[in-house]
C-alpha positions, 0 to 999 in steps of 0.5 A: 407760494401754491398757485391755488388754494387747495381748501375751502378759504377760513369762514366757509362751511365747506372749511367748517365743514371740512375741520370738523370732519379732520378734529372727528378723526383725530379724535379717532386716533386717540380713541383708539391708540387707548383701545389698542394700549389696552389689547396689547398692555401697552404704549404709547400714547402721549407720542400719539396725542401729540400728533393726532391732528397731523395724522387728520390733516396728511391722510384725509386731506393733504398726502395722495394715494390709492388704497386699492392701489398701495404700490401706486407709484406716485402715490405722495410717500409718508415717511413715520419718522418717529416710530413709534406713534406707528398706534395711532396711524395703523387705524388711519391707513384701515378707515382710509381703506389699506387694509380690514379695520378687524386684523387691529383687534389682534393688535402685537400678538404672535403672529401678528403684522402690527407691531409697536412699530412697523413694517413695510414689508407686512403692512398695506400703507406702511412707506418706511418700518421705521422704528430706530430713530434718527434714520427717516430724514434721511430715507425721505430723502433718498426716496425724492431723489428718487422722484427725480431720477424716476420723473415722478410728481410724488412729494415725500413727508417725514414726521420726526419727534423733537427727540429724535432730533438729537440724532448727528444723521438727522442734520445730515441729511437735512445737509444732503436735503439742500445740497440736492435742492428737494423741494419735493422733501416737507418734514413735519417736527412734532414739536411736543418738547419732551422726551422718554428722558425728559424736556428736551432742551434739557437732554440735548437742546433744539433749540433755537429750531426754526434758525437752525431749520434755516441755516441749513437752506430749509424753509420752515413754518411755525403752526399751532400742530392742534389748530387743524386751519393753520395745519391746513393753511400751512399745506396750503402755502408749501412751494410746489417745485420739486427743485428748490429750498425743502421745507419742514412744518415745526408743529407746536404740540404738547404731547399728550393732548387730548388727556388732562393726566397726561398732556406734557408728562413724560410717564406716561411716555409708554402706559398702559390704564386700567380700569376706572381709569381706562373709562374716564379716559375715554369719556374724556377724548368724546368729550373732543378737546379741551382749552389749556389752563392757564399755564399748563402743561410746556410740551 
């Protein structure tokens, strides 16, 4: 494990302040996703909502980067393999200073740099132009190898959707990462149990997921992907050696988390709120995450 903690211990005022800050930024991700979807006329609500806390913890606590020097060679790399969730990443990049947030007011419009999927050639802070699912882990393996060749200390974080784990390229990359002992590579699986086609276990089962990654030689962590304390703890627990087993965090999440009508409902994978529905959802998100009802939505 890491030899020293990067974050204040649980139960301290400093930790509570940090978690509250991250909770606020996760709410910001959801609110901006709803706003930008209305501009575009359609958007990926639920795939982004399941990753909101992960985005917040990564960009406001974990990753090393310099917004005023987006090509800083020693920056940590983040690969959003599930590129359709870029609508939630763009506001974060603007908020931390990579570009003027006003540019998002023309999201997906003609001549805008901001499309449904991220383009590294047009947007500061984007390390990979993801879109076609299943490619991100292979690219991340290459980046981690590049860090080794260049003798640089950066780490590579790759967020994957659980639906894209059906792609064979993911598992080829998983084998390569272990073969080359890429300890600087951290996979994050947004395990929300749903793809656009339905429940992942019905479409193409990936369980037992933890055991599967372990059989490929990865060190595996499992957490509640909406619990910010657990997210911070697992980031603290990651091994820091550049040479060693690659690591993966399986984050159990709920697709559409934060909006009850969307939670666990694949019909909201892509959608657009209209009229009072828009206002109601904004008000619900503003109220913050509510406990899930017993026997509530799965995934």
